[in-house]
C-alpha positions, 0 to 999 in steps of 0.5 A: 578116289574123287581127288586129284593126284598129288592132293591129300585126302580131306574129310570128304575123301575119308567120308566117301571111303567109309562105305567101301570099308564096311558092309552097311552101304555103298556108292552107286553110280546112277545112269539115265538114258545112257548118261551118268546121272547121279552118284549115291551113297547109302549109309547108317546114320547111327554110325555117321557124322549125323549120329549126335543130332537125332535119335537113330535106330541101328536099321535107319538109313541115310543117303548122299546124293550128287548130281553128275550131269547138270544138263539133266537137272531142272526136269524133275528127275532128281525128285522122282529118283529120290522118291523111288530110292526112299521107297526102295530103301524101305522095301529092302530094309524092313527094320528101317523107320527113317531115311535121312539126307543132309545136303549142304545148307548152301545147296537150295536145289538139292534141298528142294529135291529132298523136300519135294521127295517128301523128306522133311527138314529137321534142323541145320547141323554143323558137320566136319566138312559142311553146314548141312540141312538134315532132312528125314522121311519116316516110313509112316509117310511113304506111299506105294509107288504109283501104278505104271502101265506095263510095270508090275508093282513090287509084291509088297506094294500090290493092293492084294498084298497089303495087310488087311488092317492097312 
């Protein structure tokens, strides 16, 4: 998986294999207009390489993102996708208080996507396979998805479904 035949798996291969061995998350291949757009993994930061750098709850989530088709970059798709993904992760995991991402420090495009999607840079951290920029978005800073004509908002995001104190 994700390595050339005949090569030994490195730390990145081990990291990519981990979600397959657990029930905590997994890899997803995202398509846009019939083309491969991105590869995403969802994981639990408490059980990952970033566990030592931030206090995490057992419900917090993290994501790895790799854009698969460079021709689809520079159009705001990454930012829109990460924003929607974070909202979806919070909606599907009511106990999660934070979502994290840790793009490489030397990947300014991915770091901009995270920041534009509302994920705040916390610190740079040294991981076994890279120097990473740890970004976190707390649940308290996530707004419901904007209304789109013809697309009903999920039940928890409809104004009439909000708690009166919200």
